[in-house]
TORTILO-758481 format. One record per residue: residue number from 1; x, y, z of N, C-alpha, C in turn. Coordinates in nm, 2 decimals. Atoms other than C-alpha are relative to their C-alpha. Example, Ala and Ser with C-alpha at 12.3 -4.5 7.8 and 13.67 -1.06 7.14 Angstrom:
BEGIN
+-----+--------+--------+--------+--------+--------+--------+--------+--------+--------+
| num |    n_x |    n_y |    n_z |   ca_x |   ca_y |   ca_z |    c_x |    c_y |    c_z |
+-----+--------+--------+--------+--------+--------+--------+--------+--------+--------+
|   1 |   0.09 |  -0.12 |   0.00 |   1.23 |  -0.45 |   0.78 |   0.09 |   0.12 |   0.00 |
|   2 |  -0.09 |  -0.11 |   0.00 |   1.37 |  -0.11 |   0.71 |  -0.08 |   0.11 |   0.08 |
+-----+--------+--------+--------+--------+--------+--------+--------+--------+--------+
# end
This chain:
BEGIN
+-----+--------+--------+--------+--------+--------+--------+--------+--------+--------+
| num |    n_x |    n_y |    n_z |   ca_x |   ca_y |   ca_z |    c_x |    c_y |    c_z |
+-----+--------+--------+--------+--------+--------+--------+--------+--------+--------+
|   1 |   0.01 |   0.10 |   0.11 |  -1.28 |   5.27 |  11.86 |  -0.02 |   0.06 |  -0.14 |
|   2 |   0.03 |  -0.07 |   0.13 |  -1.42 |   5.49 |  11.59 |   0.12 |   0.08 |  -0.05 |
|   3 |  -0.12 |  -0.08 |   0.04 |  -1.11 |   5.71 |  11.59 |   0.11 |  -0.09 |  -0.05 |
|   4 |  -0.10 |   0.09 |   0.06 |  -0.89 |   5.41 |  11.54 |  -0.03 |  -0.05 |  -0.14 |
|   5 |   0.05 |   0.04 |   0.14 |  -1.10 |   5.30 |  11.24 |   0.03 |   0.12 |  -0.10 |
|   6 |  -0.03 |  -0.11 |   0.09 |  -1.07 |   5.65 |  11.09 |   0.15 |   0.01 |  -0.03 |
|   7 |  -0.15 |  -0.01 |   0.02 |  -0.69 |   5.65 |  11.14 |   0.04 |  -0.12 |  -0.09 |
|   8 |  -0.04 |   0.11 |   0.08 |  -0.67 |   5.30 |  10.99 |  -0.04 |   0.03 |  -0.15 |
|   9 |   0.04 |  -0.03 |   0.13 |  -0.87 |   5.41 |  10.69 |   0.09 |   0.11 |  -0.07 |
|  10 |  -0.08 |  -0.11 |   0.05 |  -0.66 |   5.73 |  10.66 |   0.14 |  -0.06 |  -0.05 |
|  11 |  -0.13 |   0.07 |   0.04 |  -0.34 |   5.51 |  10.65 |  -0.02 |  -0.07 |  -0.13 |
|  12 |   0.02 |   0.07 |   0.13 |  -0.49 |   5.29 |  10.38 |  -0.01 |   0.09 |  -0.12 |
|  13 |   0.01 |  -0.10 |   0.10 |  -0.59 |   5.59 |  10.18 |   0.13 |   0.06 |  -0.04 |
|  14 |  -0.13 |  -0.06 |   0.02 |  -0.24 |   5.74 |  10.21 |   0.08 |  -0.11 |  -0.08 |
|  15 |  -0.08 |   0.11 |   0.07 |  -0.08 |   5.40 |  10.11 |  -0.05 |  -0.02 |  -0.14 |
|  16 |   0.05 |   0.01 |   0.14 |  -0.31 |   5.38 |   9.81 |   0.05 |   0.11 |  -0.09 |
|  17 |  -0.05 |  -0.11 |   0.08 |  -0.21 |   5.72 |   9.70 |   0.15 |  -0.02 |  -0.03 |
|  18 |  -0.14 |   0.03 |   0.02 |   0.16 |   5.63 |   9.74 |   0.02 |  -0.10 |  -0.11 |
|  19 |  -0.02 |   0.10 |   0.10 |   0.12 |   5.32 |   9.53 |  -0.04 |   0.05 |  -0.13 |
|  20 |   0.04 |  -0.05 |   0.13 |  -0.07 |   5.50 |   9.26 |   0.10 |   0.10 |  -0.05 |
|  21 |  -0.10 |  -0.09 |   0.05 |   0.20 |   5.77 |   9.24 |   0.12 |  -0.08 |  -0.05 |
|  22 |  -0.11 |   0.08 |   0.04 |   0.47 |   5.50 |   9.22 |  -0.04 |  -0.07 |  -0.14 |
|  23 |   0.04 |   0.06 |   0.12 |   0.27 |   5.32 |   8.95 |   0.00 |   0.10 |  -0.12 |
|  24 |   0.00 |  -0.11 |   0.10 |   0.23 |   5.65 |   8.76 |   0.14 |   0.02 |  -0.05 |
|  25 |  -0.14 |  -0.03 |   0.04 |   0.60 |   5.71 |   8.77 |   0.06 |  -0.11 |  -0.09 |
|  26 |  -0.05 |   0.11 |   0.08 |   0.68 |   5.36 |   8.64 |  -0.06 |   0.01 |  -0.14 |
|  27 |   0.07 |   0.00 |   0.13 |   0.42 |   5.39 |   8.36 |   0.05 |   0.12 |  -0.08 |
|  28 |  -0.05 |  -0.12 |   0.07 |   0.55 |   5.74 |   8.27 |   0.14 |  -0.03 |  -0.06 |
|  29 |  -0.14 |   0.04 |   0.04 |   0.91 |   5.61 |   8.25 |   0.00 |  -0.09 |  -0.12 |
|  30 |   0.01 |   0.10 |   0.11 |   0.81 |   5.32 |   8.03 |  -0.06 |   0.07 |  -0.12 |
|  31 |   0.06 |  -0.07 |   0.11 |   0.60 |   5.55 |   7.81 |   0.11 |   0.09 |  -0.06 |
|  32 |  -0.11 |  -0.09 |   0.05 |   0.90 |   5.80 |   7.78 |   0.10 |  -0.09 |  -0.08 |
|  33 |  -0.10 |   0.09 |   0.07 |   1.13 |   5.51 |   7.69 |  -0.05 |  -0.05 |  -0.14 |
|  34 |   0.06 |   0.04 |   0.13 |   0.89 |   5.38 |   7.42 |   0.00 |   0.12 |  -0.10 |
|  35 |   0.00 |  -0.12 |   0.09 |   0.86 |   5.73 |   7.28 |   0.14 |   0.03 |  -0.05 |
|  36 |  -0.14 |  -0.02 |   0.04 |   1.24 |   5.77 |   7.27 |   0.05 |  -0.10 |  -0.10 |
|  37 |  -0.04 |   0.11 |   0.10 |   1.27 |   5.44 |   7.08 |  -0.07 |   0.01 |  -0.13 |
|  38 |   0.08 |  -0.01 |   0.12 |   1.03 |   5.55 |   6.82 |  -0.13 |  -0.08 |   0.00 |
|  39 |   0.12 |   0.08 |  -0.01 |   0.74 |   5.34 |   6.94 |  -0.11 |   0.10 |   0.05 |
|  40 |   0.09 |  -0.11 |  -0.04 |   0.51 |   5.64 |   6.95 |  -0.14 |  -0.04 |   0.04 |
|  41 |   0.13 |   0.04 |  -0.03 |   0.18 |   5.46 |   6.95 |  -0.01 |  -0.07 |   0.14 |
|  42 |   0.00 |   0.07 |  -0.13 |   0.26 |   5.23 |   7.24 |   0.04 |   0.10 |   0.12 |
|  43 |  -0.04 |  -0.10 |  -0.10 |   0.43 |   5.52 |   7.43 |  -0.11 |   0.09 |   0.03 |
|  44 |   0.12 |  -0.09 |  -0.02 |   0.13 |   5.75 |   7.38 |  -0.10 |  -0.07 |   0.09 |
|  45 |   0.11 |   0.08 |  -0.08 |  -0.11 |   5.48 |   7.51 |   0.05 |  -0.02 |   0.14 |
|  46 |  -0.05 |   0.02 |  -0.14 |   0.11 |   5.40 |   7.81 |   0.00 |   0.12 |   0.08 |
|  47 |  -0.01 |  -0.13 |  -0.07 |   0.16 |   5.76 |   7.90 |  -0.14 |   0.05 |   0.04 |
|  48 |   0.14 |  -0.04 |  -0.03 |  -0.21 |   5.84 |   7.87 |  -0.07 |  -0.09 |   0.11 |
|  49 |   0.06 |   0.08 |  -0.10 |  -0.31 |   5.54 |   8.07 |   0.06 |   0.03 |   0.14 |
|  50 |  -0.06 |  -0.04 |  -0.12 |  -0.06 |   5.64 |   8.34 |  -0.06 |   0.13 |   0.06 |
|  51 |   0.05 |  -0.12 |  -0.04 |  -0.19 |   5.99 |   8.35 |  -0.15 |  -0.01 |   0.06 |
|  52 |   0.14 |   0.02 |  -0.05 |  -0.55 |   5.88 |   8.38 |  -0.01 |  -0.08 |   0.13 |
|  53 |   0.01 |   0.08 |  -0.13 |  -0.49 |   5.62 |   8.65 |   0.05 |   0.08 |   0.11 |
|  54 |  -0.05 |  -0.09 |  -0.11 |  -0.28 |   5.87 |   8.85 |  -0.10 |   0.10 |   0.04 |
|  55 |   0.09 |  -0.10 |  -0.04 |  -0.54 |   6.13 |   8.83 |  -0.12 |  -0.06 |   0.07 |
|  56 |   0.11 |   0.06 |  -0.07 |  -0.82 |   5.89 |   8.93 |   0.04 |  -0.04 |   0.14 |
|  57 |  -0.04 |   0.04 |  -0.13 |  -0.63 |   5.75 |   9.22 |   0.03 |   0.12 |   0.10 |
|  58 |  -0.02 |  -0.12 |  -0.08 |  -0.53 |   6.10 |   9.34 |  -0.13 |   0.06 |   0.04 |
|  59 |   0.13 |  -0.05 |  -0.04 |  -0.89 |   6.21 |   9.33 |  -0.07 |  -0.09 |   0.10 |
|  60 |   0.06 |   0.10 |  -0.09 |  -1.00 |   5.89 |   9.51 |   0.06 |   0.02 |   0.14 |
|  61 |  -0.07 |  -0.02 |  -0.13 |  -0.74 |   5.95 |   9.79 |  -0.05 |   0.13 |   0.06 |
|  62 |   0.05 |  -0.13 |  -0.05 |  -0.85 |   6.32 |   9.82 |  -0.14 |  -0.01 |   0.05 |
|  63 |   0.13 |   0.02 |  -0.05 |  -1.21 |   6.23 |   9.85 |  -0.01 |  -0.08 |   0.13 |
|  64 |   0.00 |   0.08 |  -0.12 |  -1.14 |   5.96 |  10.10 |   0.05 |   0.08 |   0.12 |
|  65 |  -0.06 |  -0.08 |  -0.11 |  -0.93 |   6.20 |  10.31 |  -0.10 |   0.11 |   0.04 |
|  66 |   0.10 |  -0.10 |  -0.04 |  -1.20 |   6.47 |  10.30 |  -0.12 |  -0.06 |   0.08 |
|  67 |   0.11 |   0.07 |  -0.08 |  -1.47 |   6.22 |  10.42 |   0.05 |  -0.04 |   0.14 |
|  68 |  -0.05 |   0.04 |  -0.13 |  -1.24 |   6.10 |  10.70 |   0.01 |   0.12 |   0.09 |
|  69 |  -0.01 |  -0.13 |  -0.08 |  -1.17 |   6.46 |  10.81 |  -0.14 |   0.04 |   0.05 |
|  70 |   0.14 |  -0.04 |  -0.04 |  -1.55 |   6.53 |  10.81 |  -0.05 |  -0.09 |   0.12 |
|  71 |   0.04 |   0.10 |  -0.10 |  -1.61 |   6.21 |  11.02 |   0.07 |   0.03 |   0.13 |
|  72 |  -0.08 |  -0.03 |  -0.12 |  -1.33 |   6.30 |  11.26 |  -0.05 |   0.13 |   0.07 |
|  73 |   0.06 |  -0.12 |  -0.06 |  -1.48 |   6.65 |  11.31 |  -0.13 |  -0.03 |   0.08 |
|  74 |   0.12 |   0.04 |  -0.06 |  -1.81 |   6.49 |  11.39 |   0.02 |  -0.08 |   0.13 |
|  75 |  -0.03 |   0.08 |  -0.12 |  -1.65 |   6.25 |  11.64 |   0.06 |   0.09 |   0.11 |
|  76 |  -0.06 |  -0.10 |  -0.10 |  -1.46 |   6.54 |  11.81 |  -0.12 |   0.08 |   0.06 |
|  77 |   0.12 |  -0.07 |  -0.05 |  -1.80 |   6.72 |  11.84 |  -0.07 |  -0.09 |   0.10 |
|  78 |   0.07 |   0.09 |  -0.09 |  -1.95 |   6.41 |  12.01 |   0.08 |  -0.01 |   0.13 |
|  79 |  -0.08 |   0.01 |  -0.12 |  -1.65 |   6.39 |  12.26 |  -0.02 |   0.12 |   0.09 |
|  80 |   0.02 |  -0.12 |  -0.08 |  -1.72 |   6.75 |  12.37 |  -0.13 |   0.00 |   0.07 |
|  81 |   0.13 |  -0.01 |  -0.06 |  -2.08 |   6.68 |  12.46 |  -0.01 |  -0.08 |   0.13 |
+-----+--------+--------+--------+--------+--------+--------+--------+--------+--------+
# end
């Protein structure tokens, strides 16, 4: 049961990462478009927001994955006893 929960959380973490990457790409494209149209202020803000949100979500997903791997190692140790 615990292993299923770990796998479920891993899937959710992975899906969160994919959504954040997709959002980052969309925001970056919008920012690039605004920059090319001469709307530098809006483009800069949009690009910066995209970079920050992408970095945050990537770090969140990595931390979640690390915690899940640590828990799985602990569970595997319990199975061997």
